N, C-alpha and C positions, 0 to 999 in steps of 0.2 A: 556094242554096236559094230556091225560088220560093214566093211567097205566092199562095194561091188567091183572096184577097179583091180585089174590084175597087176601085181607089182612089176612083172616083166614088161608088160605093155606100157605102164606108166613111165618106166625108165626109158623105154624107146621113144615115147612121145615127148616127154618133158626134160629128159636128160638126167633126172633123178626122181625117186618116188616122192610125190607130194606128201607133206606131213599130215598126220591125223590131229586136228586141232583140239579135239576133246582130250587126247593124251597130253598135249602140250599144256593145256589148262591146268592139269594136275602136276606135271613134272617140272614146270618152270617156276613154281612158287618157292620163295626163299627170302633171305634178308633184303634183297633188292626190290621186292614187290611180289605180287601174286602172278600166277600164270595168266590170269585175265588181263593184267596190265601189259604183259608181253604180247598177247594176242591182239589186244587193242592197238598197240603201237605197230605191230607187224602188219595188220590189215590196213593201216593208214599210211604206210610208208612205201607203197609200191610206186615205181616210176618206169617210164618207157626206156628200154635199153635194147637197141637193135642188134647188139653183139651177142645176146643170149638166145638160146634155142626157142624160148617161149616169147621173146620180144619184151620181157619184163624183168626187172630186178627189184631188190628190196633193200632199204637201208638197215632194217633191224636184222635181216637174215640175208647177207650178201650171197649172190649166186644161187638163189633159191630155185628149186625145181618146180615150184607151183606158179602158174601164171596168175595174174591178177583176176580173181573171180568177179570183182565188182567194178571193172574198168568202165562200164557204161554209166554206172552211178557216180563214180568218182571223177571220171574224165582222165585224160592223159596229161601227165606233168613231168617235168624234169627237175632234178635237184639243182640248187644254186650253191656254188662253193666260193669261198673267199680264200685267197692265197695269203698265208701268213708265214713269217720267219720266226721259228722258235729254236733256240740253241744252234743257230747256224744252219738249220735245215728248213726247207720250204715244206709247209704242210697245208693241206686243204681242209678248211673248216666249213661244215654245212651251215648255211645261213637261212635257207628257206626253199620255197618251191616256185617254179615258173609254170603257169598253166599253158599247155600246148593246145588242148582241146577240152572245153568244159564238159562236165558230166550232166546227167539229168537231175542231180540233186545239188543243192548248194553245199559248200564245205561244212556248214553247221548241221544241215540235215544229214549229210553223209556220216559225220562223226556221231550223231545221235543214233542213227541206224546201226552203225558198227557197234556202238555201246550196247544196244539191245541184243544184237546177235552174239556178242561176246558173253553177255550175261546168260543167254540161253546155252551157249557152249559150255560154260562153267557148270551150269545146272546139269547138263547132259553128262558131263564127266563124272559127277558124283551127285545123283539125285537125292540121296539120303543125308546130304550135308546139313540141311536145316534141322532134321530130326536129331542128328548126332550132336549138334551144337545145343539144341534144346535139352536133350538128356544130360549133356555135360554140365549144364548150369545146375540142374537138380542134383547131380552127383556131387558137385562142389558144395552146394548148400548142405547136403546130408553130411559130407565129411567135416565141414566146419562145425555143425551142431554136434556130431559125434566126438570131435576133438575137444569141444568144450565140456561135454559130459565125461569123457575120459580124464580130462584135467581135474575136474571137480572130484571124481572118484579117487584119483591118485591122492589128492589133498586129504580126503576123508580117511583113506586107508593108512596114510603115513602121519596123521596128526598126533598119534600117541608116541611115535618114535622120533625123538629129537635129542 
């Protein structure tokens, strides 16, 4: 998949080149979750920040170069922090969101729409994943049957030697 945006212009406009989310869907998977989990969280945690060049920031990816592409659907909101003392130091703990301007979708509708979009991005990142998984199941079945046959042949060949 090719992007039509020039990286030099993107850096001039946004302060950094926006990420290719299909690549993120594949590269962010690990023991902490899938890349789809990260993208889902990423697209749901934008907030208004006037100190950034784009006017937006993100809790999952601080100082992101990509503005909120769905601000009209999600609306504008600000994070709410609680001040706590831990080990003699004051820390801010994220506790929720304060809606500044509601979007065209309810929070539940927005979350469902983002879920659908993330599933599509995951599929675009690797369209043959379902085929690969389906073939993998048949390969494992074949290997287990072949292992059983090899074990029985081994018993038959070595039965006279004891």
